[in-house]
C-alpha positions, 0 to 999 in steps of 0.5 A: 838238637842237643847239645852233645857232652865234652870233657870240661863242660861241666867244669866250664859252668861251674866257673861262668857261675861264680863270675856271675856270683863274684859280679853279684858280691863285688855290686851288693858290697857297693852298697855297703856303705860304710862296710861292716869294722871286723870284729868290732876292730876299727882298724878292719872291715870285713865280714867274716864267712862260714859256709856250713858245711866248711867246704876247707874246715883247715882255713882260718878266717874266711872274710868278704873284703869291701872290695868283694874279694873272699880272702883268708884274714889274719891277725899278729899282733906283735910287741907296742911301742913300751909305753904306749902301746903295750902289743899291736896288730898286723893284718894281712889279706890273703887271698884264696884261690879255691877250687869251683865248688867251694869259691860256691860256696864262700859266694853263697854265704856272702850273698847271704851275708850280703842281703840280711846287711841291707835289709838290715840298714834298711828296715 
């Protein structure tokens, strides 16, 4: 006997896939320690995620954080103390609330880049 399709089943299946990939990404992040520095900045640990095609091209810099979260990174330059530092910066990770399809694209990209990083480290 075949299960009958109910409205919402497709969406539920997508969110189940998101949950499974989130768990895999979190586990992979635990294996990548120390987590890479973002663009060589020692103050930020994150990996840029740039899936093609980008599901939302108007988003800023989307990154994967060491705890496996996908967030938008905002780095703002602010004037520093005169004579000590010319410019300082403030980093903010803003969690993203994306539809399941976009989440899947970013999570798939996260798995790809994490697998490459793990392979690079293990030789």
